[in-house]
Structure formats: structure tokens, C-alpha cells
C-alpha positions in Angstrom: 41.8 78.7 -45.2 44.0 75.8 -44.0 44.7 73.3 -46.6 45.1 69.7 -45.6 46.5 66.9 -47.6 46.3 63.2 -46.6 46.8 59.6 -47.5 46.5 56.3 -45.8 47.6 52.8 -46.6 47.6 49.3 -44.9 49.3 46.1 -45.7 49.3 42.7 -44.2 53.2 42.5 -44.2 55.2 39.5 -45.1 54.3 36.9 -42.3 50.7 37.5 -41.4 48.0 35.9 -43.5 45.3 38.3 -42.0 45.4 42.1 -41.6 44.3 42.9 -38.2 44.9 46.8 -38.6 42.1 49.1 -39.6 42.3 53.0 -40.4 39.6 55.7 -41.3 40.4 59.1 -43.0 37.4 61.5 -42.9 37.0 62.7 -46.5 36.9 66.3 -45.4 40.0 65.9 -43.4 38.3 66.5 -40.0 39.8 63.3 -38.3 42.0 60.4 -38.8 42.1 57.0 -36.9 44.4 54.1 -36.8 43.7 50.8 -35.0 45.7 47.7 -34.5 43.8 44.7 -33.5 44.9 41.7 -31.2 43.6 38.5 -30.1 43.5 36.0 -32.9 42.5 36.2 -36.5 38.9 37.0 -36.2 39.2 38.9 -32.9 41.8 41.3 -33.9 40.2 42.1 -37.2 36.8 42.6 -35.7 38.1 44.7 -32.7 40.0 47.3 -34.8 36.9 47.5 -37.2 34.4 47.9 -34.4 36.8 50.7 -32.9 37.0 52.6 -36.3 33.3 52.4 -36.8 32.4 53.5 -33.4 34.7 56.3 -33.4 33.8 57.5 -36.9 30.0 57.3 -36.2 30.3 59.3 -32.8 32.5 62.0 -34.2 30.1 62.4 -37.2 26.9 62.2 -35.1 28.2 64.8 -32.5 30.4 67.0 -34.7 27.8 69.8 -34.9 26.9 69.6 -31.1 27.6 72.0 -28.4 29.8 69.6 -26.7 33.4 70.3 -26.4 36.0 68.5 -28.6 37.5 66.9 -25.9 34.2 65.5 -24.6 33.2 64.0 -28.0 36.6 62.5 -28.7 36.8 60.9 -25.3 33.1 59.5 -25.5 33.9 58.1 -29.0 37.1 56.2 -28.0 35.1 54.8 -24.9 32.2 53.9 -27.1 34.7 52.2 -29.1 35.6 50.3 -26.1 32.1 49.3 -25.1 31.3 48.2 -28.5 34.2 45.7 -28.3 32.9 44.4 -24.8 29.5 43.9 -26.2 30.9 42.0 -29.1 33.0 39.8 -26.7 29.8 39.0 -24.9 27.8 38.0 -28.0 30.8 35.9 -29.4 33.0 34.2 -26.4 35.5 33.0 -29.2 36.6 36.6 -29.5 36.6 37.4 -25.7 40.3 37.9 -25.9 40.4 40.3 -28.5 41.2 44.2 -28.2 42.8 47.0 -30.2 45.0 50.1 -30.0 43.7 53.4 -31.3 45.1 56.7 -32.3 42.9 59.6 -33.4 43.7 63.1 -34.6 40.8 65.4 -34.4 40.5 69.0 -36.1 37.5 70.7 -34.8 37.3 74.2 -33.9 40.5 76.2 -33.3 42.4 73.6 -31.3 43.2 70.2 -32.7 43.2 67.2 -30.5 44.9 63.9 -30.3 43.6 60.8 -28.4 45.2 57.3 -28.1 45.1 54.0 -26.2 48.0 51.3 -26.7 51.0 51.6 -28.7 49.8 52.9 -32.2 51.8 56.2 -32.6 51.3 59.7 -33.7 54.5 61.5 -34.8 55.0 65.1 -36.1 57.6 66.3 -38.7 58.6 69.9 -38.0 61.3 71.7 -39.8 63.0 68.3 -40.6 62.8 67.0 -37.1 60.6 63.8 -36.3 59.1 63.9 -32.9 57.1 61.0 -31.3 54.1 63.0 -29.7 52.1 60.0 -28.0 53.6 57.8 -25.4 53.2 54.2 -25.8 51.1 52.2 -23.2 53.2 49.4 -22.8 55.0 48.1 -19.8 58.5 48.6 -21.7 57.6 52.5 -22.3 56.7 52.7 -18.6 60.0 51.0 -17.3 61.8 53.3 -19.7 60.3 56.4 -18.2 61.0 55.2 -14.7 64.8 54.4 -15.7 64.4 50.7 -15.1 65.6 50.0 -18.5 67.7 51.9 -21.1 66.6 52.8 -24.7 68.8 50.0 -26.2 67.2 47.5 -23.9 63.7 48.8 -24.9 64.1 48.0 -28.5 64.4 44.2 -27.9 62.9 43.5 -24.7 60.5 40.5 -24.7 57.8 42.6 -23.0 58.0 45.4 -25.5 54.6 44.6 -26.7 52.8 44.1 -23.6 50.0 46.8 -23.1 48.9 47.9 -20.0 45.9 49.7 -21.8 44.0 49.0 -24.8 40.3 49.0 -25.9 38.4 45.9 -25.1 39.0 45.7 -21.3 36.5 46.4 -18.8 39.1 48.5 -16.7 39.7 51.1 -19.6 37.5 53.8 -18.4 39.9 56.9 -19.1 41.5 57.9 -22.3 44.4 59.9 -23.0 43.3 63.2 -24.9 45.7 66.0 -25.2 45.9 69.3 -27.5 47.9 69.0 -30.7 50.3 71.7 -31.7 50.3 71.7 -35.5 51.6 74.6 -37.8 51.5 75.0 -41.4 54.3 73.0 -43.1 54.0 70.3 -40.3 53.1 66.6 -41.4 51.9 64.0 -39.2 52.1 60.3 -39.1 49.7 58.0 -37.4 50.9 54.3 -37.5 50.6 50.9 -36.3 53.6 49.1 -34.7 54.2 47.2 -37.6 55.9 50.2 -39.0 57.9 51.2 -35.9 59.1 47.8 -35.2 60.9 47.3 -38.5 61.8 51.0 -39.3 63.8 53.2 -36.9 62.8 57.0 -36.4 65.8 58.1 -38.1 64.7 56.1 -41.4 61.1 57.4 -41.0 62.4 61.0 -41.0 64.5 60.3 -44.1 61.5 58.9 -46.1 59.4 62.0 -45.1 62.3 64.4 -46.3 62.4 62.5 -49.6 58.7 62.2 -50.2 57.2 64.4 -52.8 53.7 63.7 -51.8 51.6 62.0 -48.9 51.0 58.9 -51.2 54.7 58.5 -52.0 55.5 59.0 -48.4 52.9 56.2 -47.2 53.9 53.9 -50.0 57.8 54.2 -49.1 56.9 53.6 -45.3 55.3 50.3 -46.0 57.8 49.2 -48.5 60.5 49.9 -45.8 58.7 48.0 -43.0 58.4 45.1 -45.6 62.1 45.4 -46.2 62.9 45.3 -42.5 61.1 41.9 -42.0 57.3 42.8 -42.5 56.7 40.7 -39.2 53.4 42.5 -38.6 50.6 44.3 -40.4 51.6 47.8 -41.3 49.3 50.8 -41.4 50.2 54.6 -42.0 48.1 57.6 -42.4 50.0 60.7 -43.5 48.6 64.2 -42.9 50.1 67.4 -44.2 49.2 70.8 -43.1 49.8 73.6 -45.8 
């Protein structure tokens, strides 16, 4: 039987008065969600909350259905998008709100991941940290095309400009993919409040020295605050034994 340990933490950081991030951990370790809202204080908070609630509710409702895991995960994220659009219509003051979302799903034999935006999924395996998701940002796309180099990407003024997020009418496809995870692997789902302040090498080092999911999560949050804490910080750690 697979044993899974996990812990999630969120922190407003040092400069923001409101935390627009949200996360959800299924108590049975079936799925994990991180969402990073944007669009003003009330808007960002509301968008990320709607996303996490809609995704959770849909996955819970269809967990025992005959539908494929790919289908229910895609539907859950698209339903979150629709929920935000409906809220925008009811509350015009929140019409600019949106959110990222990254989800890991353990259902059946094949784990899956889904994401929209620039919240990330990492995997630590045999001491090596690897970014599994690809940011849906202008800079990530330019980097892939060779228009800018990795050093430029770290400070580019457009590095936070998303070409896809939840809360947009043109979001009608979601990136869903198989997730390769083996015993001994550790996963990190996080908002960009972590990755903006803490380099991948430092994240890897924190994992290597952490004795528990809670210690790793706590140390990642503290590292982001030590680095400036310019944004809200959310981390979810999942360890597969």
C-alpha cells in the first residue's frame, strides 16, 4: 500500500496586506490544489477561493464515477474558470480578477497533473529537483523560442504576464498530463511568491535538509520571506513513501 505524507502552508509575505493565494489538501491525499489569485485585493482572494472550491467539489462529486481521471480533472478546472466568470458578471468590481491553478490527482493507477498559469509543480527525485510544469507566461514562451536567455528571464519586466489563467472567456483548454512519481519522490506545488524569491538550487537544498513535510514547508516560506517576501507564498509538499 502506498503511503503519502503531505503538508501545506500559506503566508501573506512581507509586503502584501492581503493573501490572495489559496490551497486545498484532500484529507485522504487523493488530490492537491494551489491557486494564486490576481486582480485587486477582493478579486484575487475571491478568484483563488472559487477555483479551489470548484475543483475540490467537482473531484469529490465525480471520484467514484465511470469518467476517466483526465476528464474529471479537466472538467474540474474548466468549471472553476466558469465559476469565476459568473462571479465577475455578478460583481463588476471584480471583473479583472483571475487565478492560476496547479493540481495533482492520485486516482487509479496513473497520477495526473493539471495547471493554468505560473504556479508550479516540482519533483525531487534522487536529490535532483525538476520543474515539471511549464509557466504559461510571455517570458517562458520567449525563453522556449530562444528570444531571450535564462538570465534575462529572471528580471524581465514581462515575467509575470500570463497568456493563460482562470477567469478568462478564452480559457477553454487545460494542460493535463501524466505524472511520473515513484516511491521516495517528493512533490512541491507552489505559487510564484516562492519561486520569485528562492532559486531552484536553494529549494533543492531545503528539501535535502528537511526531516518532515512540515519542516520543509516552513523553511521554504521562511526562505521566501528572507529573500524579500514581495508576494504571497504558498507551498504544498507531498512525499511518496
